VEXNURO-658418 format. One record per residue (C-alpha): x, y, z; residue number from 1; residue in one letter. Coordinates in nm, 3 decimals, decimal comma. Layout:
BEGIN
{X=X Y=Y Z=Z seq=NUM type=A}
...
This chain:
BEGIN
{X=13,931 Y=9,282 Z=8,548 seq=1 type=M}
{X=14,255 Y=9,378 Z=8,726 seq=2 type=K}
{X=14,400 Y=9,719 Z=8,783 seq=3 type=L}
{X=14,724 Y=9,759 Z=8,585 seq=4 type=P}
{X=15,034 Y=9,685 Z=8,799 seq=5 type=G}
{X=14,829 Y=9,557 Z=9,089 seq=6 type=T}
{X=14,647 Y=9,253 Z=9,209 seq=7 type=D}
{X=14,332 Y=9,462 Z=9,261 seq=8 type=A}
{X=14,011 Y=9,344 Z=9,093 seq=9 type=M}
{X=13,792 Y=9,621 Z=8,947 seq=10 type=I}
{X=13,409 Y=9,616 Z=8,875 seq=11 type=Q}
{X=13,237 Y=9,891 Z=8,683 seq=12 type=N}
{X=12,866 Y=9,995 Z=8,734 seq=13 type=F}
{X=12,701 Y=10,168 Z=8,443 seq=14 type=A}
{X=13,009 Y=10,371 Z=8,362 seq=15 type=D}
{X=12,928 Y=10,574 Z=8,673 seq=16 type=R}
{X=13,094 Y=10,395 Z=8,967 seq=17 type=V}
{X=13,390 Y=10,157 Z=8,992 seq=18 type=T}
{X=13,484 Y=9,923 Z=9,279 seq=19 type=V}
{X=13,824 Y=9,781 Z=9,324 seq=20 type=S}
{X=13,947 Y=9,544 Z=9,611 seq=21 type=L}
{X=14,305 Y=9,489 Z=9,724 seq=22 type=E}
{X=14,435 Y=9,372 Z=10,070 seq=23 type=N}
{X=14,089 Y=9,373 Z=10,225 seq=24 type=H}
{X=14,015 Y=9,739 Z=10,137 seq=25 type=V}
{X=13,740 Y=9,818 Z=9,872 seq=26 type=A}
{X=13,776 Y=10,136 Z=9,698 seq=27 type=H}
{X=13,446 Y=10,272 Z=9,560 seq=28 type=V}
{X=13,508 Y=10,559 Z=9,308 seq=29 type=L}
{X=13,236 Y=10,790 Z=9,185 seq=30 type=L}
{X=13,351 Y=10,796 Z=8,823 seq=31 type=D}
{X=13,149 Y=11,048 Z=8,631 seq=32 type=R}
{X=13,426 Y=11,300 Z=8,631 seq=33 type=A}
{X=13,302 Y=11,493 Z=8,317 seq=34 type=D}
{X=12,993 Y=11,587 Z=8,524 seq=35 type=K}
{X=13,167 Y=11,627 Z=8,864 seq=36 type=M}
{X=13,006 Y=11,303 Z=8,968 seq=37 type=N}
{X=12,667 Y=11,476 Z=8,972 seq=38 type=A}
{X=12,370 Y=11,250 Z=9,052 seq=39 type=L}
{X=12,131 Y=11,150 Z=8,783 seq=40 type=D}
{X=11,908 Y=10,833 Z=8,766 seq=41 type=D}
{X=12,188 Y=10,614 Z=8,639 seq=42 type=A}
{X=12,416 Y=10,744 Z=8,906 seq=43 type=M}
{X=12,167 Y=10,669 Z=9,181 seq=44 type=F}
{X=12,144 Y=10,304 Z=9,060 seq=45 type=E}
{X=12,514 Y=10,269 Z=9,010 seq=46 type=A}
{X=12,594 Y=10,393 Z=9,358 seq=47 type=V}
{X=12,343 Y=10,150 Z=9,520 seq=48 type=I}
{X=12,468 Y=9,856 Z=9,307 seq=49 type=A}
{X=12,820 Y=9,929 Z=9,394 seq=50 type=A}
{X=12,724 Y=9,943 Z=9,761 seq=51 type=G}
{X=12,550 Y=9,610 Z=9,736 seq=52 type=E}
{X=12,845 Y=9,460 Z=9,536 seq=53 type=H}
{X=13,074 Y=9,564 Z=9,824 seq=54 type=V}
{X=12,841 Y=9,406 Z=10,086 seq=55 type=R}
{X=12,858 Y=9,074 Z=9,892 seq=56 type=S}
{X=13,238 Y=9,071 Z=9,835 seq=57 type=L}
{X=13,421 Y=8,822 Z=10,070 seq=58 type=P}
{X=13,710 Y=8,961 Z=10,267 seq=59 type=G}
{X=13,627 Y=9,332 Z=10,266 seq=60 type=V}
{X=13,721 Y=9,483 Z=10,606 seq=61 type=R}
{X=13,708 Y=9,859 Z=10,509 seq=62 type=A}
{X=13,588 Y=10,068 Z=10,238 seq=63 type=V}
{X=13,708 Y=10,392 Z=10,089 seq=64 type=V}
{X=13,468 Y=10,613 Z=9,903 seq=65 type=L}
{X=13,596 Y=10,893 Z=9,686 seq=66 type=S}
{X=13,525 Y=11,078 Z=9,362 seq=67 type=G}
{X=13,716 Y=11,101 Z=9,031 seq=68 type=A}
{X=13,834 Y=11,425 Z=8,872 seq=69 type=G}
{X=13,773 Y=11,770 Z=9,029 seq=70 type=R}
{X=13,506 Y=11,682 Z=9,275 seq=71 type=A}
{X=13,379 Y=11,429 Z=9,518 seq=72 type=F}
{X=13,018 Y=11,495 Z=9,417 seq=73 type=C}
{X=12,851 Y=11,812 Z=9,294 seq=74 type=A}
{X=12,500 Y=11,693 Z=9,408 seq=75 type=G}
{X=12,200 Y=11,651 Z=9,193 seq=76 type=L}
{X=12,241 Y=11,671 Z=8,817 seq=77 type=D}
{X=12,053 Y=11,991 Z=8,729 seq=78 type=L}
{X=11,895 Y=11,807 Z=8,426 seq=79 type=S}
{X=11,709 Y=11,604 Z=8,685 seq=80 type=S}
{X=11,479 Y=11,901 Z=8,739 seq=81 type=F}
{X=11,344 Y=11,878 Z=8,384 seq=82 type=G}
{X=11,012 Y=11,717 Z=8,476 seq=83 type=R}
{X=10,838 Y=11,922 Z=8,741 seq=84 type=E}
{X=10,574 Y=11,651 Z=8,806 seq=85 type=D}
{X=10,848 Y=11,384 Z=8,858 seq=86 type=R}
{X=10,776 Y=11,317 Z=9,218 seq=87 type=W}
{X=10,415 Y=11,426 Z=9,249 seq=88 type=K}
{X=10,308 Y=11,064 Z=9,254 seq=89 type=D}
{X=10,422 Y=11,043 Z=9,598 seq=90 type=G}
{X=10,666 Y=10,771 Z=9,524 seq=91 type=S}
{X=10,938 Y=10,931 Z=9,752 seq=92 type=L}
{X=10,718 Y=10,811 Z=10,042 seq=93 type=A}
{X=10,753 Y=10,453 Z=9,921 seq=94 type=T}
{X=11,010 Y=10,258 Z=10,131 seq=95 type=R}
{X=11,208 Y=10,069 Z=9,859 seq=96 type=T}
{X=11,512 Y=9,980 Z=10,061 seq=97 type=H}
{X=11,425 Y=9,889 Z=10,418 seq=98 type=G}
{X=11,357 Y=10,214 Z=10,597 seq=99 type=L}
{X=11,466 Y=10,433 Z=10,308 seq=100 type=A}
{X=11,351 Y=10,525 Z=9,961 seq=101 type=N}
{X=11,593 Y=10,495 Z=9,665 seq=102 type=R}
{X=11,747 Y=10,845 Z=9,692 seq=103 type=P}
{X=11,804 Y=10,810 Z=10,065 seq=104 type=Q}
{X=11,956 Y=10,471 Z=10,021 seq=105 type=Y}
{X=12,221 Y=10,607 Z=9,805 seq=106 type=V}
{X=12,361 Y=10,781 Z=10,115 seq=107 type=A}
{X=12,245 Y=10,549 Z=10,397 seq=108 type=T}
{X=12,378 Y=10,235 Z=10,230 seq=109 type=I}
{X=12,722 Y=10,314 Z=10,338 seq=110 type=W}
{X=12,602 Y=10,343 Z=10,712 seq=111 type=R}
{X=12,427 Y=10,005 Z=10,658 seq=112 type=D}
{X=12,736 Y=9,826 Z=10,530 seq=113 type=L}
{X=12,868 Y=9,590 Z=10,810 seq=114 type=P}
{X=13,225 Y=9,720 Z=10,759 seq=115 type=M}
{X=13,351 Y=10,077 Z=10,818 seq=116 type=P}
{X=13,344 Y=10,332 Z=10,526 seq=117 type=V}
{X=13,573 Y=10,625 Z=10,503 seq=118 type=I}
{X=13,489 Y=10,905 Z=10,263 seq=119 type=A}
{X=13,778 Y=11,099 Z=10,101 seq=120 type=A}
{X=13,625 Y=11,444 Z=9,994 seq=121 type=V}
{X=13,792 Y=11,705 Z=9,773 seq=122 type=H}
{X=13,697 Y=11,971 Z=9,523 seq=123 type=G}
{X=13,316 Y=12,017 Z=9,541 seq=124 type=V}
{X=13,076 Y=11,831 Z=9,770 seq=125 type=C}
{X=12,733 Y=11,988 Z=9,752 seq=126 type=F}
{X=12,379 Y=11,877 Z=9,842 seq=127 type=G}
{X=12,333 Y=11,500 Z=9,776 seq=128 type=G}
{X=12,699 Y=11,465 Z=9,750 seq=129 type=G}
{X=12,740 Y=11,588 Z=10,109 seq=130 type=L}
{X=12,464 Y=11,343 Z=10,221 seq=131 type=Q}
{X=12,657 Y=11,064 Z=10,050 seq=132 type=I}
{X=12,984 Y=11,149 Z=10,226 seq=133 type=A}
{X=12,779 Y=11,179 Z=10,544 seq=134 type=S}
{X=12,678 Y=10,815 Z=10,520 seq=135 type=G}
{X=13,044 Y=10,713 Z=10,573 seq=136 type=A}
{X=13,169 Y=10,634 Z=10,926 seq=137 type=D}
{X=13,450 Y=10,879 Z=10,890 seq=138 type=I}
{X=13,507 Y=11,180 Z=10,654 seq=139 type=R}
{X=13,839 Y=11,320 Z=10,556 seq=140 type=I}
{X=13,832 Y=11,634 Z=10,338 seq=141 type=A}
{X=14,078 Y=11,851 Z=10,161 seq=142 type=H}
{X=14,080 Y=12,185 Z=10,358 seq=143 type=P}
{X=13,978 Y=12,376 Z=10,040 seq=144 type=D}
{X=13,691 Y=12,156 Z=9,955 seq=145 type=T}
{X=13,381 Y=12,361 Z=9,862 seq=146 type=R}
{X=13,084 Y=12,221 Z=10,063 seq=147 type=M}
{X=12,714 Y=12,325 Z=10,113 seq=148 type=A}
{X=12,384 Y=12,194 Z=10,230 seq=149 type=V}
{X=12,254 Y=12,310 Z=9,893 seq=150 type=M}
{X=11,887 Y=12,197 Z=9,876 seq=151 type=E}
{X=11,705 Y=12,510 Z=9,988 seq=152 type=V}
{X=11,874 Y=12,702 Z=9,703 seq=153 type=K}
{X=11,648 Y=12,494 Z=9,468 seq=154 type=W}
{X=11,343 Y=12,523 Z=9,683 seq=155 type=G}
{X=11,382 Y=12,192 Z=9,837 seq=156 type=L}
{X=11,506 Y=12,022 Z=10,163 seq=157 type=V}
{X=11,789 Y=11,772 Z=10,227 seq=158 type=P}
{X=11,607 Y=11,439 Z=10,175 seq=159 type=D}
{X=11,880 Y=11,176 Z=10,106 seq=160 type=M}
{X=11,913 Y=11,087 Z=10,466 seq=161 type=G}
{X=12,109 Y=11,393 Z=10,572 seq=162 type=G}
{X=11,911 Y=11,466 Z=10,887 seq=163 type=Y}
{X=11,959 Y=11,109 Z=11,003 seq=164 type=L}
{X=12,332 Y=11,096 Z=10,917 seq=165 type=L}
{X=12,418 Y=11,454 Z=11,058 seq=166 type=W}
{X=12,255 Y=11,374 Z=11,390 seq=167 type=R}
{X=12,514 Y=11,354 Z=11,668 seq=168 type=G}
{X=12,779 Y=11,506 Z=11,440 seq=169 type=N}
{X=12,657 Y=11,853 Z=11,346 seq=170 type=V}
{X=12,526 Y=12,078 Z=11,615 seq=171 type=R}
{X=12,157 Y=12,162 Z=11,578 seq=172 type=D}
{X=12,180 Y=12,530 Z=11,532 seq=173 type=D}
{X=12,473 Y=12,509 Z=11,299 seq=174 type=V}
{X=12,291 Y=12,269 Z=11,072 seq=175 type=L}
{X=11,979 Y=12,486 Z=11,071 seq=176 type=R}
{X=12,193 Y=12,788 Z=10,972 seq=177 type=E}
{X=12,369 Y=12,609 Z=10,699 seq=178 type=M}
{X=12,057 Y=12,456 Z=10,563 seq=179 type=T}
{X=11,845 Y=12,777 Z=10,565 seq=180 type=Y}
{X=12,113 Y=12,981 Z=10,396 seq=181 type=T}
{X=12,282 Y=12,704 Z=10,178 seq=182 type=H}
{X=12,607 Y=12,902 Z=10,240 seq=183 type=R}
{X=12,930 Y=12,754 Z=10,105 seq=184 type=E}
{X=13,187 Y=12,649 Z=10,366 seq=185 type=F}
{X=13,535 Y=12,484 Z=10,330 seq=186 type=T}
{X=13,656 Y=12,148 Z=10,436 seq=187 type=G}
{X=13,854 Y=12,310 Z=10,708 seq=188 type=A}
{X=13,529 Y=12,482 Z=10,837 seq=189 type=Q}
{X=13,347 Y=12,152 Z=10,795 seq=190 type=A}
{X=13,566 Y=11,992 Z=11,049 seq=191 type=A}
{X=13,476 Y=12,258 Z=11,322 seq=192 type=D}
{X=13,117 Y=12,217 Z=11,225 seq=193 type=M}
{X=13,110 Y=11,840 Z=11,252 seq=194 type=G}
{X=13,042 Y=11,761 Z=10,879 seq=195 type=F}
{X=13,387 Y=11,599 Z=10,851 seq=196 type=V}
{X=13,619 Y=11,420 Z=11,086 seq=197 type=T}
{X=13,970 Y=11,510 Z=10,961 seq=198 type=H}
{X=14,120 Y=11,767 Z=10,727 seq=199 type=V}
{X=14,414 Y=11,657 Z=10,511 seq=200 type=D}
{X=14,582 Y=11,795 Z=10,187 seq=201 type=P}
{X=14,568 Y=11,443 Z=10,052 seq=202 type=D}
{X=14,234 Y=11,305 Z=10,165 seq=203 type=P}
{X=14,246 Y=10,988 Z=9,958 seq=204 type=L}
{X=14,590 Y=10,884 Z=10,077 seq=205 type=S}
{X=14,491 Y=10,956 Z=10,449 seq=206 type=R}
{X=14,164 Y=10,759 Z=10,396 seq=207 type=A}
{X=14,350 Y=10,453 Z=10,240 seq=208 type=M}
{X=14,601 Y=10,459 Z=10,514 seq=209 type=A}
{X=14,331 Y=10,454 Z=10,779 seq=210 type=L}
{X=14,134 Y=10,184 Z=10,586 seq=211 type=A}
{X=14,435 Y=9,962 Z=10,580 seq=212 type=H}
{X=14,497 Y=10,015 Z=10,946 seq=213 type=D}
{X=14,131 Y=9,909 Z=11,023 seq=214 type=I}
{X=14,164 Y=9,622 Z=10,777 seq=215 type=A}
{X=14,454 Y=9,482 Z=11,009 seq=216 type=G}
{X=14,216 Y=9,458 Z=11,318 seq=217 type=K}
{X=13,978 Y=9,169 Z=11,396 seq=218 type=S}
{X=13,706 Y=9,209 Z=11,136 seq=219 type=P}
{X=13,443 Y=9,044 Z=11,369 seq=220 type=H}
{X=13,517 Y=9,301 Z=11,651 seq=221 type=A}
{X=13,522 Y=9,603 Z=11,403 seq=222 type=V}
{X=13,193 Y=9,496 Z=11,257 seq=223 type=R}
{X=13,040 Y=9,441 Z=11,597 seq=224 type=A}
{X=13,175 Y=9,793 Z=11,701 seq=225 type=A}
{X=13,003 Y=9,954 Z=11,396 seq=226 type=K}
{X=12,686 Y=9,766 Z=11,471 seq=227 type=D}
{X=12,679 Y=9,907 Z=11,823 seq=228 type=L}
{X=12,767 Y=10,254 Z=11,695 seq=229 type=S}
{X=12,468 Y=10,245 Z=11,445 seq=230 type=N}
{X=12,215 Y=10,099 Z=11,703 seq=231 type=R}
{X=12,293 Y=10,260 Z=12,038 seq=232 type=T}
{X=12,220 Y=10,642 Z=11,976 seq=233 type=P}
{X=11,848 Y=10,587 Z=12,015 seq=234 type=L}
{X=11,848 Y=10,329 Z=12,302 seq=235 type=M}
{X=11,798 Y=10,414 Z=12,657 seq=236 type=D}
{X=12,087 Y=10,355 Z=12,912 seq=237 type=D}
{X=11,962 Y=10,006 Z=12,996 seq=238 type=A}
{X=11,946 Y=9,906 Z=12,634 seq=239 type=Q}
{X=12,284 Y=10,047 Z=12,554 seq=240 type=V}
{X=12,456 Y=9,855 Z=12,842 seq=241 type=L}
{X=12,273 Y=9,526 Z=12,754 seq=242 type=M}
{X=12,384 Y=9,568 Z=12,376 seq=243 type=A}
{X=12,752 Y=9,611 Z=12,480 seq=244 type=E}
{X=12,721 Y=9,296 Z=12,693 seq=245 type=S}
{X=12,557 Y=9,084 Z=12,436 seq=246 type=L}
{X=12,802 Y=9,184 Z=12,175 seq=247 type=S}
{X=13,090 Y=9,113 Z=12,388 seq=248 type=Q}
{X=12,953 Y=8,765 Z=12,476 seq=249 type=I}
{X=12,957 Y=8,684 Z=12,098 seq=250 type=D}
{X=13,316 Y=8,785 Z=12,069 seq=251 type=L}
{X=13,485 Y=8,651 Z=12,387 seq=252 type=M}
{X=13,654 Y=8,328 Z=12,307 seq=253 type=G}
{X=13,597 Y=8,344 Z=11,940 seq=254 type=S}
{X=13,876 Y=8,256 Z=11,689 seq=255 type=A}
{X=13,912 Y=8,630 Z=11,607 seq=256 type=G}
{X=13,935 Y=8,733 Z=11,966 seq=257 type=Q}
{X=14,195 Y=8,461 Z=12,045 seq=258 type=I}
{X=14,403 Y=8,553 Z=11,741 seq=259 type=E}
{X=14,404 Y=8,919 Z=11,845 seq=260 type=S}
{X=14,544 Y=8,835 Z=12,197 seq=261 type=V}
{X=14,800 Y=8,569 Z=12,051 seq=262 type=R}
{X=14,922 Y=8,812 Z=11,792 seq=263 type=A}
{X=14,972 Y=9,091 Z=12,046 seq=264 type=G}
{X=15,154 Y=8,857 Z=12,290 seq=265 type=M}
{X=15,376 Y=8,721 Z=12,012 seq=266 type=E}
{X=15,431 Y=9,058 Z=11,855 seq=267 type=R}
{X=15,325 Y=8,954 Z=11,502 seq=268 type=R}
{X=15,066 Y=9,058 Z=11,252 seq=269 type=A}
{X=14,749 Y=8,881 Z=11,327 seq=270 type=P}
{X=14,585 Y=8,633 Z=11,073 seq=271 type=E}
{X=14,215 Y=8,657 Z=11,075 seq=272 type=F}
{X=13,936 Y=8,452 Z=10,929 seq=273 type=I}
{X=13,687 Y=8,699 Z=10,758 seq=274 type=D}
{X=13,308 Y=8,688 Z=10,835 seq=275 type=P}
């Protein structure tokens, strides 16, 4: 269906997540506002389904991930604690989605998507919600957002990919302190810690503006840059330099690269063919 007053198409997933697409930007909205977008089984499935849907959509050059209502995501739905034996079968150790299990993929799918993802964070962003936001390439938070690495409060550890996604962004000793204490911090403090990229009083508008800016660039080059950003942190020096060169070989002389140059020289908006 179309969003009223726009040309954007919208898709709903289990009444938990909606995806709309307009002008090459997909907006993924966590849409369980009555529960502050807390994560239950249906929400896990809906978030993954929405991510896979975005991956399959033609023409998507950037993604904005946000939450409806008063929160980005309050973390795990407390009713999910109802069965104490729920994970005693060892199923969390089963890799159901490539390198990840299902809860981890709810967060890591955003890093795995080929196009950049920008999270717009407001209200509350606790536990699993913080890990989902951390899966984005870039995070923009309202300065008053309440945030926490919450899991130790419930006798658990972060296990939705957080340790992978925070690596390189959050200083190790800071992450240890915030994890051990599960102390709340604000969006403004999160920027200093490395949990978020920017602070803005209107994070969704800022995220949308950035997404549209990215969508105006060569989609092949942007995807190649994200791929390098994902792959190079664990490479040695020689591997990083070779990865750069091989990626550049693929891009040089391509239709997208030629159009980027021509548009710049002719001072016009480029017209790209999407991957």
